[in-house]
C-alpha positions as CSV (number, residue, x, y, z in Angstrom):
1,M,-280.1,-119.1,-95.3
2,N,-277.3,-121.5,-96.3
3,L,-275.7,-123.5,-93.4
4,P,-272.2,-124.9,-93.6
5,E,-272.0,-128.7,-94.1
6,K,-271.1,-130.7,-91.0
7,A,-267.4,-131.6,-90.8
8,E,-268.3,-135.3,-90.4
9,D,-270.4,-135.3,-93.5
10,T,-267.6,-133.7,-95.5
11,F,-265.2,-136.3,-94.1
12,I,-267.4,-139.2,-95.0
13,Q,-268.1,-137.9,-98.5
14,R,-264.4,-137.2,-99.1
15,Y,-263.0,-140.6,-98.1
16,F,-265.8,-143.2,-98.1
17,A,-268.7,-142.2,-100.3
18,R,-267.0,-143.6,-103.4
19,L,-266.8,-147.0,-101.6
20,A,-270.6,-147.2,-101.1
21,T,-271.4,-148.4,-104.6
22,D,-274.4,-150.6,-103.7
23,D,-277.7,-148.9,-104.2
24,G,-278.7,-150.0,-100.7
25,A,-276.0,-147.8,-99.2
26,F,-277.7,-144.6,-100.6
27,G,-274.3,-143.0,-101.1
28,L,-273.9,-142.8,-97.2
29,H,-276.5,-140.1,-97.1
30,D,-279.0,-141.9,-94.9
31,D,-279.2,-143.2,-91.3
32,A,-279.2,-146.8,-92.3
33,A,-278.6,-149.2,-95.2
34,S,-281.1,-151.5,-97.0
35,I,-279.9,-155.0,-97.6
36,S,-281.8,-157.3,-100.0
37,V,-281.2,-161.0,-99.4
38,P,-281.8,-163.3,-102.5
39,D,-284.4,-165.9,-102.3
40,H,-283.4,-169.2,-100.6
41,Q,-280.3,-167.5,-99.1
42,D,-279.4,-166.8,-95.4
43,L,-277.5,-163.7,-94.4
44,I,-274.3,-164.5,-92.6
45,V,-272.8,-161.8,-90.4
46,S,-269.5,-161.5,-88.6
47,T,-267.7,-158.7,-86.8
48,D,-264.1,-158.1,-85.7
49,T,-262.4,-155.2,-83.9
50,L,-258.7,-154.2,-84.4
51,V,-257.0,-152.1,-81.8
52,A,-253.8,-150.1,-82.5
53,D,-250.7,-151.7,-80.9
54,V,-252.7,-154.9,-80.2
55,H,-253.7,-156.1,-83.7
56,F,-251.6,-153.7,-85.8
57,F,-248.9,-151.1,-85.2
58,A,-249.9,-147.4,-85.5
59,E,-246.8,-147.1,-87.7
60,D,-248.1,-149.6,-90.2
61,P,-249.1,-148.4,-93.7
62,P,-252.6,-147.0,-93.6
63,A,-253.7,-149.0,-96.6
64,K,-252.5,-152.2,-95.0
65,I,-254.3,-151.5,-91.8
66,A,-257.6,-150.9,-93.7
67,Q,-257.1,-154.1,-95.8
68,K,-256.3,-156.2,-92.7
69,A,-259.4,-155.0,-90.9
70,L,-261.6,-156.0,-93.8
71,R,-259.8,-159.2,-94.6
72,V,-260.0,-160.7,-91.1
73,N,-263.8,-160.3,-91.4
74,L,-263.9,-161.8,-94.9
75,S,-262.0,-164.8,-93.5
76,D,-264.8,-165.5,-91.0
77,I,-267.4,-165.2,-93.7
78,A,-265.4,-167.6,-96.0
79,A,-265.1,-170.2,-93.2
80,K,-268.9,-170.4,-93.0
81,G,-269.1,-171.3,-96.7
82,A,-270.6,-167.9,-97.5
83,R,-270.0,-165.5,-100.3
84,P,-269.0,-162.1,-99.0
85,V,-271.2,-159.2,-100.1
86,G,-270.7,-156.1,-98.0
87,Y,-269.5,-154.5,-94.8
88,F,-270.0,-151.7,-92.3
89,L,-267.0,-149.7,-90.9
90,N,-266.8,-148.1,-87.6
91,L,-263.7,-145.9,-87.1
92,T,-262.4,-144.5,-83.9
93,L,-259.1,-142.7,-84.7
94,P,-256.8,-140.2,-83.1
95,D,-257.1,-136.6,-84.3
96,A,-253.7,-136.9,-86.0
97,F,-254.9,-139.6,-88.3
98,M,-258.3,-138.1,-89.1
99,R,-256.9,-134.8,-89.9
100,S,-254.2,-136.2,-92.2
101,D,-255.4,-136.2,-95.7
102,E,-252.5,-138.5,-96.7
103,W,-253.3,-141.0,-94.0
104,M,-257.0,-141.1,-94.7
105,S,-256.6,-141.2,-98.4
106,E,-254.3,-144.2,-98.2
107,F,-256.7,-145.9,-95.7
108,S,-259.6,-145.4,-98.1
109,H,-257.6,-146.5,-101.1
110,G,-256.7,-149.8,-99.4
111,L,-260.4,-150.5,-98.8
112,Q,-261.1,-149.6,-102.5
113,Q,-258.4,-152.1,-103.7
114,D,-259.9,-154.9,-101.6
115,Q,-263.5,-154.1,-102.6
116,S,-262.4,-154.7,-106.2
117,E,-260.5,-157.9,-105.3
118,F,-263.2,-159.5,-103.2
119,N,-266.3,-157.9,-104.8
120,V,-267.7,-156.3,-101.6
121,H,-269.2,-152.9,-100.9
122,L,-269.2,-150.4,-98.0
123,M,-272.7,-150.1,-96.8
124,G,-272.3,-147.7,-93.8
125,G,-270.8,-147.2,-90.5
126,D,-269.7,-144.5,-88.0
127,T,-266.7,-142.2,-87.4
128,V,-265.5,-141.0,-84.0
129,R,-262.5,-139.0,-83.1
130,C,-260.5,-140.1,-80.0
131,A,-257.5,-138.9,-78.0
132,N,-255.1,-141.8,-78.3
133,T,-255.6,-145.4,-79.3
134,G,-257.2,-146.1,-82.7
135,V,-259.9,-148.8,-82.9
136,I,-261.3,-150.1,-86.2
137,T,-264.5,-152.3,-86.2
138,I,-265.8,-153.9,-89.3
139,C,-269.0,-155.9,-89.6
140,A,-269.1,-158.0,-92.7
141,Y,-271.9,-160.0,-94.2
142,G,-272.4,-162.6,-96.9
143,V,-274.9,-165.1,-98.1
144,V,-275.2,-168.8,-98.2
145,P,-277.9,-171.2,-99.3
146,T,-280.6,-171.5,-96.6
147,G,-279.7,-173.6,-93.7
148,Q,-276.2,-174.6,-95.1
149,M,-273.8,-172.4,-93.1
150,V,-270.9,-174.5,-92.1
151,R,-270.7,-174.4,-88.3
152,R,-268.0,-175.4,-85.8
153,N,-270.0,-178.1,-84.3
154,G,-270.4,-180.7,-87.0
155,A,-267.1,-182.7,-86.8
156,E,-267.5,-186.4,-86.2
157,A,-265.0,-189.2,-85.2
158,G,-263.4,-190.5,-88.4
159,D,-263.4,-187.2,-90.2
160,R,-260.1,-185.9,-91.6
161,L,-258.7,-182.5,-90.4
162,Y,-257.5,-180.0,-93.0
163,V,-256.0,-176.5,-93.1
164,T,-255.6,-174.1,-96.0
165,G,-252.4,-172.3,-96.9
166,T,-249.5,-172.2,-94.5
167,I,-249.3,-171.8,-90.7
168,G,-247.2,-169.5,-88.6
169,D,-246.1,-166.9,-91.2
170,A,-248.0,-164.0,-89.6
171,A,-247.0,-164.9,-86.0
172,L,-243.4,-164.7,-87.0
173,G,-244.1,-161.6,-89.1
174,L,-245.4,-159.8,-86.1
175,L,-242.1,-160.4,-84.4
176,M,-240.3,-159.2,-87.5
177,R,-242.4,-156.1,-87.5
178,K,-241.9,-155.4,-83.9
179,A,-238.2,-155.8,-84.1
180,K,-238.0,-153.5,-87.1
181,L,-240.1,-150.8,-85.5
182,H,-239.0,-151.0,-81.9
183,G,-235.7,-153.0,-81.9
184,L,-234.8,-156.6,-81.2
185,D,-234.4,-155.8,-77.5
186,T,-238.2,-155.6,-77.3
187,I,-238.3,-159.3,-78.1
188,D,-237.3,-162.3,-75.8
189,Q,-233.6,-163.0,-76.4
190,D,-234.0,-166.6,-77.4
191,I,-236.7,-165.6,-80.0
192,G,-234.5,-162.8,-81.2
193,D,-231.5,-165.1,-81.7
194,A,-233.8,-167.5,-83.7
195,I,-235.1,-164.7,-85.9
196,R,-231.6,-163.5,-86.7
197,A,-230.8,-167.0,-88.1
198,L,-233.7,-166.8,-90.6
199,D,-233.1,-166.1,-94.3
200,P,-233.9,-162.4,-95.2
201,Q,-236.4,-163.5,-97.8
202,I,-238.3,-165.5,-95.2
203,K,-238.3,-162.4,-92.9
204,R,-239.8,-160.3,-95.7
205,H,-242.4,-162.9,-96.5
206,T,-243.6,-163.4,-93.0
207,E,-243.8,-159.6,-92.3
208,D,-245.9,-159.3,-95.5
209,R,-248.2,-162.1,-94.3
210,Y,-248.7,-160.3,-90.9
211,L,-249.5,-157.0,-92.6
212,L,-251.8,-158.4,-95.3
213,P,-253.8,-161.7,-94.5
214,Q,-255.1,-163.7,-97.4
215,P,-258.8,-164.7,-96.7
216,R,-259.5,-167.9,-98.5
217,T,-262.8,-166.8,-100.0
218,G,-262.3,-169.1,-102.9
219,I,-262.7,-172.2,-100.8
220,S,-266.3,-171.4,-99.7
221,S,-268.0,-173.7,-102.2
222,A,-265.8,-176.6,-101.3
223,L,-266.6,-176.1,-97.7
224,L,-270.3,-176.0,-98.4
225,A,-270.1,-179.2,-100.4
226,H,-267.8,-181.3,-98.2
227,A,-266.9,-179.9,-94.8
228,S,-268.6,-181.1,-91.6
229,A,-267.2,-178.2,-89.5
230,A,-265.0,-175.2,-90.2
231,M,-263.6,-172.0,-88.6
232,D,-260.9,-169.6,-89.4
233,V,-257.5,-169.8,-87.6
234,S,-257.0,-166.4,-86.0
235,D,-255.7,-167.0,-82.5
236,G,-253.4,-169.9,-83.2
237,L,-253.7,-173.4,-84.8
238,V,-253.6,-175.4,-81.6
239,G,-256.0,-173.1,-79.7
240,D,-258.4,-172.8,-82.5
241,A,-258.4,-176.6,-83.1
242,R,-259.3,-176.9,-79.4
243,T,-262.2,-174.5,-80.0
244,L,-263.5,-176.6,-82.9
245,A,-263.1,-179.8,-80.9
246,N,-265.0,-178.4,-78.0
247,A,-267.8,-177.1,-80.2
248,S,-268.2,-180.5,-81.8
249,S,-267.6,-182.6,-78.6
250,V,-264.8,-184.5,-80.2
251,A,-261.0,-184.8,-80.0
252,L,-258.6,-183.7,-82.7
253,K,-255.2,-185.3,-83.3
254,I,-252.6,-183.2,-85.2
255,H,-249.2,-184.3,-86.6
256,T,-246.6,-181.6,-86.8
257,D,-244.9,-183.3,-89.8
258,Q,-248.1,-182.7,-91.8
259,I,-248.5,-179.0,-90.9
260,P,-247.9,-176.8,-94.0
261,Y,-245.1,-174.2,-93.5
262,S,-243.8,-171.7,-96.0
263,T,-240.6,-172.5,-97.8
264,G,-237.7,-172.1,-95.5
265,L,-239.7,-172.7,-92.4
266,E,-240.5,-176.4,-93.0
267,I,-237.1,-177.2,-91.3
268,L,-238.3,-176.1,-87.9
269,S,-237.9,-178.9,-85.3
270,D,-240.3,-179.8,-82.6
271,E,-237.9,-178.3,-80.1
272,S,-237.7,-175.0,-82.0
273,I,-239.1,-172.0,-80.2
274,L,-240.2,-170.6,-83.6
275,Q,-242.3,-173.7,-84.3
276,R,-244.1,-173.1,-81.0
277,I,-244.8,-169.6,-82.1
278,C,-246.0,-170.8,-85.5
279,L,-248.5,-173.2,-83.9
280,T,-249.8,-170.9,-81.2
281,G,-249.2,-167.3,-82.3
282,G,-252.2,-166.6,-84.4
283,D,-253.0,-164.1,-87.2
284,D,-252.9,-166.9,-89.8
285,Y,-256.4,-166.3,-91.1
286,E,-256.3,-169.7,-92.8
287,I,-259.3,-172.1,-92.6
288,L,-259.4,-175.2,-90.4
289,C,-262.0,-177.8,-91.4
290,T,-263.0,-181.4,-91.0
291,V,-264.1,-183.5,-93.9
292,P,-265.8,-187.0,-93.9
293,A,-263.2,-189.6,-95.0
294,G,-265.3,-190.5,-98.1
295,Q,-265.3,-186.9,-99.4
296,C,-261.7,-186.1,-99.0
297,A,-260.7,-186.7,-102.6
298,S,-263.5,-184.5,-103.9
299,F,-262.7,-181.8,-101.3
300,E,-259.0,-181.8,-102.4
301,D,-260.0,-181.6,-106.1
302,S,-262.3,-178.7,-105.4
303,A,-259.5,-176.9,-103.5
304,V,-257.1,-177.4,-106.4
305,A,-259.7,-176.1,-108.8
306,A,-260.0,-173.0,-106.6
307,N,-256.2,-172.6,-106.6
308,I,-256.1,-172.9,-102.8
309,A,-253.6,-175.2,-101.1
310,V,-255.0,-177.6,-98.4
311,A,-253.1,-180.0,-96.2
312,H,-254.4,-183.0,-94.3
313,I,-252.9,-182.4,-90.8
314,G,-254.8,-184.9,-88.7
315,H,-258.1,-186.5,-87.8
316,V,-261.1,-186.5,-85.6
317,K,-261.6,-189.1,-82.9
318,S,-263.9,-189.7,-79.9
319,G,-263.0,-187.8,-76.7
320,S,-262.1,-184.3,-76.0
321,G,-259.2,-181.8,-76.5
322,V,-256.3,-181.7,-78.9
323,E,-253.3,-183.9,-79.2
324,V,-250.3,-182.5,-81.1
325,I,-247.9,-185.3,-82.1
326,G,-244.3,-184.5,-82.8
327,N,-242.0,-186.1,-85.3
328,D,-240.8,-188.6,-82.7
329,G,-244.4,-189.8,-82.1
330,K,-244.6,-188.2,-78.7
331,E,-247.3,-185.7,-77.7
332,L,-246.1,-182.0,-77.5
333,S,-247.2,-179.8,-74.6
334,F,-247.8,-176.0,-74.8
335,S,-247.8,-173.5,-72.0
336,Q,-250.2,-171.4,-74.1
337,S,-252.1,-172.8,-77.0
338,S,-253.3,-169.6,-78.6
339,Y,-253.5,-165.8,-78.2
340,D,-256.0,-164.8,-75.5
341,H,-257.2,-161.3,-75.0
342,F,-258.3,-162.2,-71.5
343,S,-255.2,-164.0,-70.2
């Protein structure tokens, strides 16, 4: 007697089996995956959950939603000095998405594009249909030489503080996206007025950075060789700097005139409401790290070789907390230093 194939099995084979190219994924036909770890390597694992209308808009392009979900995890792996290898995907999506061949095909294609770009493979996961809010959880893993994972707790007084790329693009991009989808009246008036004054090219650039983070996987070897501590910037530069300082039991001093902004945003003043958003808004997915003073030149050379921009934005000192020094030499204060799910 021939029984019909389960709908979930058909769904998985249609949209995700082609992504499971590693032998250990068994074509997504088994209950678990088999992961082989090379000799003298540690397995580094990280997971992040994205919720519709919290981390992405339900109206965002499906391919971009998929890529963002994967890339925020790859950012964590890169910050540990690890080479990304694979990931598991848990999907909880409304019926309207799961029954839309167009939506699911675009979502799957986005993952396929990034698997090619970052040389990772889907290893397994789960799919669940829900009534309303979509939730996407990815668990990514990578490898690093045994005992060499770069943690948050290694910064020491005298180290220099660096950040990759540019800060604040995605936080502004979130506002651009919200205004485009739901109208400027959904944004605080002062912020809306500041956004209107921005160049259209900057608006497009920041929205793109919100939709599609750029995980700095190429900096991993430089972190392994030179960084004393590192983490990715996901909840806002100031807040994440405080997290690193607390983990290392040190203080960090940041100078706003050394923070890297995209072209067109470098003119933001210390009094600008947009600068505050750039420093505390999050979604940067850049890497914040500390480097011993004697290794800074080598670290910068390694970053150049990897074609990743790094900026020296401050230093580590004894004490606790984070000081942010404005252009006038005075310390800035923030009512909220980062995005907080529990505030």
